[in-house]
C-alpha positions as MATLAB code, in Angstrom:
seq = 'MNEVIRERAIRLLATLPIINAKPDGFETRTEANKRSAHKIRILRAGNQHARRLAEKLAQCRKDNPCNSGACDVCLGLYRLWLYRENLPIFAARPNWTRASVIPAGFLIPFNELSNVNLSALASKIEKRLGRSSPLT';
ca = [
     -18.994    3.937  -18.573;
     -22.208    2.924  -20.631;
     -25.433    2.102  -19.598;
     -25.304   -1.837  -19.794;
     -22.165   -2.646  -18.457;
     -22.744   -0.474  -15.205;
     -25.903   -2.709  -14.786;
     -23.765   -5.691  -15.106;
     -21.010   -4.493  -12.622;
     -23.943   -3.651  -10.060;
     -26.133   -6.881  -10.374;
     -23.016   -8.577   -9.721;
     -21.892   -6.705   -7.097;
     -25.453   -7.495   -5.551;
     -24.367  -11.148   -5.326;
     -20.867  -10.116   -3.948;
     -20.121  -10.081   -0.097;
     -18.432   -6.887   -0.256;
     -18.720   -6.162    3.477;
     -16.337   -9.549    4.073;
     -14.676   -9.691    0.698;
     -10.695  -10.215    1.102;
      -8.660  -11.279   -1.590;
      -7.368  -14.657   -1.880;
      -4.497  -14.937    0.360;
      -4.883  -11.734    2.274;
      -3.019  -11.587    5.318;
      -4.692  -12.038    8.782;
      -5.126   -9.512   11.375;
      -3.098  -12.399   13.646;
      -0.628  -12.317   11.130;
      -0.437   -8.456   10.981;
      -0.410   -8.294   14.689;
       2.652  -10.517   14.844;
       4.709   -8.436   12.696;
       3.695   -5.304   14.795;
       4.598   -7.034   17.606;
       8.234   -7.816   16.133;
       8.623   -4.807   14.357;
       7.773   -3.125   18.070;
      10.694   -5.067   19.496;
      13.534   -4.257   17.100;
      12.204   -0.018   17.422;
      12.381   -0.231   21.064;
      16.117   -1.216   20.738;
      16.585    2.044   18.476;
      17.393    5.664   18.768;
      14.714    7.981   20.461;
      12.645    8.597   17.076;
      12.354    5.120   16.861;
      11.401    4.374   20.185;
       8.528    7.535   19.927;
       7.408    4.998   16.868;
       7.607    1.574   18.719;
       5.500    3.430   21.738;
       2.378    4.760   18.657;
       2.487    1.217   17.357;
       1.653   -0.208   20.629;
      -0.931    1.998   21.555;
      -2.775    0.949   18.433;
      -5.902   -0.634   19.198;
      -9.054   -2.207   17.165;
     -11.012    1.042   18.646;
      -8.648    3.594   18.748;
      -6.247    2.744   15.413;
      -2.722    4.553   15.069;
      -3.190    5.100   11.367;
       0.720    5.090   10.760;
       2.378    3.972    7.652;
       4.716    2.008    9.735;
       1.661   -0.088   11.397;
       1.164   -3.640    9.647;
      -2.451   -3.830   11.376;
      -3.863   -0.038   10.049;
      -1.761   -1.157    6.589;
      -3.473   -4.183    5.724;
      -7.067   -2.300    7.286;
      -6.138    0.236    4.592;
      -5.626   -2.321    1.882;
      -8.579   -3.987    2.543;
     -10.394   -0.408    2.629;
      -9.085    0.336   -0.299;
      -9.659   -3.073   -2.207;
     -13.367   -3.630   -1.494;
     -13.588    0.241   -2.731;
     -12.082   -0.714   -6.051;
     -14.820   -4.016   -6.076;
     -16.813   -2.239   -8.645;
     -14.188   -1.248  -10.671;
     -12.809   -4.645  -11.097;
     -16.255   -6.262  -11.436;
     -17.064   -3.881  -14.200;
     -13.983   -5.137  -16.169;
     -12.620   -8.891  -14.739;
      -9.994   -8.866  -17.257;
      -6.984   -6.416  -16.509;
      -3.291   -5.908  -17.264;
      -0.798   -4.579  -14.594;
       2.083   -3.740  -15.819;
       5.542   -1.755  -13.887;
       7.170    0.402  -15.583;
      10.486    1.361  -13.924;
      12.494    3.725  -15.947;
      16.434    3.444  -17.473;
      18.547    3.965  -14.516;
      15.764    3.480  -11.834;
      15.791   -0.297  -11.361;
      16.689   -1.068   -7.698;
      18.268   -4.519   -6.783;
      16.842   -6.751   -4.499;
      17.917   -5.762   -0.976;
      19.935   -3.064   -1.998;
      17.070   -0.306   -1.299;
      18.386    0.603    2.357;
      21.963    1.493    0.439;
      19.724    3.898   -2.296;
      21.314    7.741   -2.220;
      17.763    9.465   -2.327;
      19.550   12.801   -3.015;
      21.410   11.602   -5.895;
      17.783    9.996   -7.229;
      16.147   13.017   -6.522;
      18.498   14.923   -8.577;
      18.006   12.260  -11.424;
      14.816   12.271  -11.658;
      14.981   16.475  -11.547;
      16.923   16.783  -13.964;
      15.004   13.977  -16.128;
      11.573   15.866  -15.622;
      13.694   19.125  -16.505;
      14.975   17.759  -20.039;
      11.439   16.449  -20.813;
       9.849   19.877  -19.971;
       8.730   21.890  -23.460;
       9.299   24.516  -21.777;
      12.867   24.531  -21.498;
];
């Protein structure tokens, strides 16, 4: 990054309350707690693995987070940390373009993710990578 942009970013960041910065519409801890409680109730009715996960999530506390990817509270805290860490990047270049590129044959219709055959999908990816490799 050139020096002028870097200095502008630093000046801009100095005006932002980074410690408490949240994107507009970011979920509240109360919302995450409600979703987590709902998830725990469902998991407790499941098999042994589901019940074990439910107990891990139920033990999650502000002073002792579970850090599970299944925990709505911990996942929200991670997303918030990631957002705050990336503020300098976004401040240095305020106009971004985003795109999701999904190769043909890999688009999963809405509400169909639970029906995906992961073995078949992995095999398809492996074959495509094999065909694209310059070493074969």
